[in-house]
C-alpha positions in Angstrom: 11.2 -2.1 22.7 14.0 -2.6 25.5 16.7 -0.4 23.9 14.1 2.7 23.4 13.4 2.9 27.6 16.9 3.4 28.5 17.5 6.0 26.2 18.2 9.6 26.7 15.5 12.2 25.7 18.4 14.1 23.6 18.5 10.0 21.5 15.0 9.9 21.6 13.8 13.7 20.6 16.7 13.3 17.5 15.4 10.0 16.8 11.9 12.1 16.5 13.2 14.9 14.8 14.3 12.5 12.1 11.7 11.5 11.1 9.6 14.2 10.0 10.8 14.1 6.8 9.2 11.3 5.8 5.7 12.3 7.7 5.7 16.0 5.5 6.9 13.8 2.6 3.9 11.5 2.6 2.0 14.2 2.9 3.0 16.4 0.0 2.6 13.0 -2.2 -0.7 13.3 -0.5 -1.8 16.5 -1.3 1.3 18.7 -2.8 1.3 22.2 -2.4 4.1 24.0 -3.0 4.0 25.4 1.1 5.1 21.2 1.6 7.7 21.9 -0.8 9.0 24.5 0.7 10.0 22.9 4.7 10.8 19.8 3.5 14.6 21.6 2.8 14.8 23.3 6.2 13.0 20.0 7.3 16.3 17.7 5.8 19.0 19.4 7.0 17.2 20.2 10.5 16.3 16.2 10.4 20.5 15.6 8.3 21.8 17.8 12.3 19.8 15.6 14.2 20.9 12.6 13.0 24.3 13.4 13.3 24.7 15.0 16.4 22.6 12.1 18.0 25.2 10.1 17.1 28.0 12.2 18.1 26.1 12.0 21.6 26.2 8.5 21.8 30.1 8.6 20.6 30.4 11.5 23.1 28.3 9.2 26.2 30.5 5.2 24.3 34.0 7.3 25.1 33.0 8.6 28.2 32.3 5.4 29.4 35.2 3.5 28.5 37.2 5.9 29.8 35.3 6.3 33.4 36.0 2.4 33.8 39.3 1.8 32.3 38.2 -0.5 29.3 39.2 -0.5 25.3 37.5 0.8 22.8 37.3 -3.1 21.5 35.3 -4.3 25.4 31.7 -5.7 24.4 30.2 -2.6 25.2 31.8 0.1 24.4 31.8 -1.2 20.4 27.7 -1.9 20.9 28.1 1.9 22.8 29.6 2.9 19.1 26.9 0.8 17.3 24.2 2.6 18.6 25.2 5.7 18.0 24.8 5.0 14.9 21.8 5.1 14.9 20.2 8.7 15.0 22.2 8.2 11.8 20.2 5.4 10.1 16.3 7.0 11.2 18.0 10.6 9.6 19.4 8.8 6.1 16.5 6.6 5.7 14.1 8.7 6.6 15.0 11.3 4.1 15.4 8.7 1.3 12.1 8.1 2.0 11.2 11.3 1.8 12.3 12.8 -1.4 10.9 9.7 -3.0 7.7 10.5 -1.5 8.0 14.2 -2.9 9.0 12.7 -6.3 5.4 10.9 -6.4 4.1 14.3 -5.3 5.6 16.0 -7.9 4.7 13.7 -10.7 1.5 13.5 -9.2 1.2 17.3 -9.7 2.7 18.2 -12.7 
């Protein structure tokens, strides 16, 4: 929870957008409809791009910090920054995996 208090608004937004497809996938698994299924494609793309943007902004901030403080990228602070910049990708792709598995459940129920 301490990390969530320190992340930027952009990082929080990229994590939130990354989770949206899983919410929609849950809705589709419970109440399958063509409208929800049609929304999955653009929401999936938004999740992918949000995860990539969150990762890139994290890498930019880490590289900027390393350059400004004249520390090597192998320093603990830089390595932690690089590791934390991968979190939006993990959230986005994990959410997409769950979302599309839920869509498969909804398709089985509908068909």
